[in-house]
C-alpha positions as CSV (number, residue, x, y, z in Angstrom):
1,M,15.9,-31.9,-32.8
2,S,15.7,-29.9,-29.6
3,A,18.6,-30.1,-27.1
4,L,16.3,-29.2,-24.3
5,P,15.2,-32.8,-23.1
6,E,18.8,-33.9,-22.7
7,T,19.7,-30.6,-21.0
8,L,16.8,-31.0,-18.5
9,D,17.8,-34.6,-17.8
10,R,21.4,-33.5,-16.9
11,F,20.0,-30.7,-14.7
12,N,17.6,-33.2,-13.0
13,L,20.5,-35.7,-12.4
14,M,22.7,-33.0,-11.0
15,L,20.0,-31.8,-8.6
16,A,19.2,-35.4,-7.5
17,E,22.8,-36.1,-6.7
18,S,23.9,-32.8,-5.3
19,V,20.8,-31.1,-3.8
20,P,18.2,-33.8,-3.3
21,K,16.1,-31.5,-1.0
22,I,15.5,-29.3,-4.1
23,A,14.9,-32.2,-6.4
24,S,12.3,-33.6,-4.0
25,R,10.3,-30.3,-4.0
26,L,9.9,-30.3,-7.8
27,Q,6.4,-31.1,-8.9
28,L,5.6,-33.9,-11.3
29,G,5.4,-32.8,-14.9
30,L,2.1,-32.1,-16.7
31,T,0.9,-34.1,-19.7
32,H,0.8,-32.5,-23.1
33,I,-3.0,-32.5,-22.8
34,E,-3.0,-30.9,-19.3
35,I,-0.8,-28.1,-20.7
36,E,-3.0,-27.6,-23.7
37,R,-6.1,-27.2,-21.5
38,Q,-4.4,-24.4,-19.6
39,V,-3.3,-22.4,-22.7
40,V,-6.2,-23.1,-25.1
41,S,-7.9,-19.8,-24.4
42,F,-4.9,-17.7,-25.5
43,T,-4.3,-16.4,-29.0
44,W,-0.6,-17.2,-29.1
45,T,1.0,-20.6,-29.6
46,L,3.0,-22.0,-26.7
47,P,6.6,-22.7,-27.8
48,Q,7.7,-26.3,-27.8
49,D,10.4,-25.4,-25.2
50,A,7.6,-24.4,-22.8
51,F,5.8,-27.7,-23.4
52,L,9.0,-29.6,-22.7
53,L,9.8,-27.7,-19.5
54,Y,6.4,-28.2,-17.9
55,Q,6.3,-31.8,-19.0
56,W,9.6,-32.2,-17.1
57,H,8.4,-30.5,-13.9
58,N,5.5,-28.2,-13.1
59,G,7.6,-25.8,-11.0
60,L,8.6,-26.0,-7.3
61,S,6.1,-27.1,-4.6
62,G,3.3,-24.9,-5.9
63,K,1.8,-24.9,-2.4
64,P,1.2,-21.6,-0.6
65,G,3.7,-20.9,2.1
66,K,2.7,-21.1,5.8
67,L,1.8,-17.5,6.4
68,N,-0.6,-15.8,8.8
69,L,-3.5,-13.8,7.3
70,G,-1.7,-10.5,7.6
71,E,1.4,-11.8,5.8
72,K,-0.8,-13.3,3.1
73,L,-2.5,-10.0,2.5
74,L,0.7,-8.2,2.3
75,R,2.3,-10.7,-0.1
76,L,-0.8,-11.0,-2.3
77,K,-1.4,-7.3,-2.7
78,G,-0.4,-6.6,-6.3
79,K,1.7,-9.8,-6.5
80,W,0.2,-12.6,-8.6
81,H,2.9,-15.0,-7.3
82,G,2.8,-13.7,-3.7
83,E,1.4,-16.8,-2.1
84,L,4.2,-18.9,-3.4
85,T,6.4,-18.0,-0.5
86,G,8.2,-20.3,2.0
87,R,11.1,-22.6,1.9
88,E,9.3,-25.2,-0.1
89,N,8.9,-22.7,-3.0
90,E,12.3,-21.2,-3.0
91,V,15.9,-21.9,-3.9
92,R,18.3,-19.7,-1.7
93,T,21.5,-18.4,-3.1
94,I,24.2,-16.3,-1.6
95,L,25.8,-13.9,-4.1
96,E,28.6,-12.0,-2.4
97,N,26.7,-11.7,1.0
98,R,23.4,-11.0,-0.7
99,L,20.5,-13.4,-0.3
100,I,18.7,-14.2,-3.6
101,M,15.5,-16.3,-3.5
102,T,14.5,-18.0,-6.7
103,K,11.1,-19.4,-7.6
104,F,10.4,-21.9,-10.5
105,L,6.7,-21.1,-11.2
106,P,4.1,-23.8,-11.8
107,L,2.3,-23.2,-15.1
108,E,-0.8,-21.8,-13.6
109,Y,1.2,-19.1,-11.9
110,S,3.2,-18.4,-15.1
111,L,0.0,-17.8,-17.0
112,A,-1.2,-15.6,-14.2
113,G,2.0,-13.6,-14.7
114,H,1.3,-13.4,-18.4
115,R,-2.2,-12.1,-17.7
116,H,-0.8,-9.5,-15.3
117,L,1.5,-8.2,-18.0
118,K,-1.3,-8.0,-20.6
119,L,-3.7,-6.3,-18.2
120,G,-0.9,-3.8,-17.5
121,R,-0.7,-3.1,-21.3
122,C,2.5,-4.9,-22.1
123,Q,2.6,-5.2,-25.9
124,I,4.8,-8.3,-26.0
125,D,3.6,-11.8,-25.2
126,L,5.8,-13.1,-22.4
127,L,5.6,-16.0,-20.0
128,P,7.3,-15.6,-16.6
129,I,8.9,-18.9,-15.6
130,F,11.4,-18.0,-12.9
131,I,11.5,-15.1,-10.4
132,L,14.6,-14.0,-8.5
133,M,14.1,-11.7,-5.5
134,E,16.8,-9.9,-3.6
135,G,15.3,-7.6,-1.0
136,K,13.1,-5.2,-2.9
137,K,14.6,-6.1,-6.2
138,T,12.8,-8.5,-8.5
139,I,14.1,-10.1,-11.7
140,Y,11.6,-12.0,-14.0
141,C,13.0,-14.7,-16.3
142,M,10.4,-14.8,-19.1
143,M,10.0,-16.7,-22.3
144,R,9.0,-14.8,-25.4
145,L,5.9,-16.5,-26.7
146,E,7.1,-17.0,-30.3
147,P,7.4,-20.6,-31.4
148,N,10.4,-19.8,-33.7
149,N,12.1,-17.3,-31.3
150,P,11.5,-18.3,-27.7
151,I,14.2,-16.1,-26.2
152,I,14.5,-16.1,-22.4
153,Y,14.8,-12.6,-20.9
154,C,16.0,-12.0,-17.3
155,A,14.5,-8.6,-16.8
156,N,14.8,-6.3,-13.8
157,G,11.1,-5.6,-13.2
158,T,11.5,-3.8,-9.9
159,K,8.8,-1.1,-9.8
160,L,8.5,-1.3,-13.6
161,P,4.9,-1.0,-14.9
162,P,4.1,-3.7,-17.5
163,M,3.5,-1.1,-20.2
164,K,7.2,-0.2,-19.9
165,V,8.3,-3.8,-20.7
166,T,9.1,-2.9,-24.3
167,E,11.4,-4.2,-27.0
168,S,13.8,-1.3,-26.2
169,F,13.8,-2.3,-22.5
170,L,14.3,-6.0,-23.1
171,S,17.2,-5.4,-25.4
172,T,19.1,-4.0,-22.4
173,Q,18.4,-7.0,-20.2
174,P,20.4,-10.3,-19.9
175,Q,19.0,-12.9,-22.3
176,F,19.5,-16.4,-23.5
177,S,18.8,-17.4,-27.1
178,R,17.0,-20.7,-26.0
179,L,15.7,-22.3,-22.9
180,S,18.3,-25.1,-23.3
181,N,21.0,-22.4,-22.9
182,F,19.4,-21.1,-19.8
183,I,19.0,-24.5,-18.2
184,A,22.6,-25.3,-19.0
185,F,23.6,-22.0,-17.3
186,L,21.6,-23.0,-14.2
187,T,23.2,-26.4,-14.2
188,A,26.7,-24.8,-14.3
189,V,25.7,-22.3,-11.6
190,F,24.6,-25.1,-9.2
191,Q,27.6,-27.3,-10.0
192,Q,29.9,-24.5,-9.1
193,G,27.9,-22.8,-6.4
194,I,27.0,-25.9,-4.4
195,Q,30.7,-26.7,-3.9
196,S,31.3,-23.2,-2.6
197,V,28.7,-23.2,0.2
198,T,30.5,-22.7,3.5
199,P,29.3,-23.8,6.9
200,S,29.8,-20.4,8.4
201,K,27.4,-18.7,5.9
202,G,25.0,-21.7,6.2
203,R,24.8,-20.9,9.9
204,C,24.1,-17.2,9.4
205,I,21.3,-17.7,6.9
206,S,19.2,-20.9,7.2
207,G,19.2,-23.3,4.3
208,I,21.6,-21.9,1.7
209,D,21.5,-24.0,-1.4
210,C,24.2,-22.2,-3.5
211,E,26.9,-19.6,-3.2
212,L,28.6,-17.7,-5.9
213,E,30.8,-14.6,-6.6
214,S,29.6,-12.0,-9.1
215,T,32.6,-12.6,-11.4
216,E,31.9,-16.3,-11.5
217,L,28.2,-15.7,-12.4
218,E,29.1,-13.2,-15.2
219,K,31.6,-15.7,-16.6
220,L,29.0,-18.4,-16.8
221,Y,26.5,-16.1,-18.3
222,Q,28.9,-15.1,-21.1
223,Q,29.5,-18.8,-21.7
224,Y,25.9,-19.9,-22.0
225,K,23.9,-16.9,-23.2
226,S,23.9,-17.8,-26.9
């Protein structure tokens, strides 16, 4: 039996108690039938973990950010997730004075990301679920679309063409053996990071949700990666 439902419930409870503003921006989950309708045209089988995730919540807000036309064009150019910008679509973390913005993608955007990879001749079936952005650096947290091996890769895709997302490349990137491990990792990050948010940094950068040191993050990663 999958440990994921219980792990998601714990994460949900922690968010509701500690950061209700994030919990309130999570979209309602999709039904099994709604998910099947979105993936029916693909040749691969969606792993059960992905079904459970999107039945839990269908990403953050999912509504395009409030941008003017020029900003929209800049963000949409070459970026399949570009319109998902704005406070309602992001979780903001301070990692040693660096601002990291995280998106939890609704399923339709995840599938758009998969199509982007395939159009760019990526030979591996991957489903982007979370995106972390720090300045010009972008990390894609992607599920391997293999029912019996749905590894989560957190891959640095900055200026990396999809065709170069290879087995060799992925083997060098941080990864979690199951989605439940990744969600448990996020739960621990929030539990530790929320307690560390200081008023001074909150004043410098609006709306900080979480704050961590690199050593703490690495320690948690080593604990939950497998």
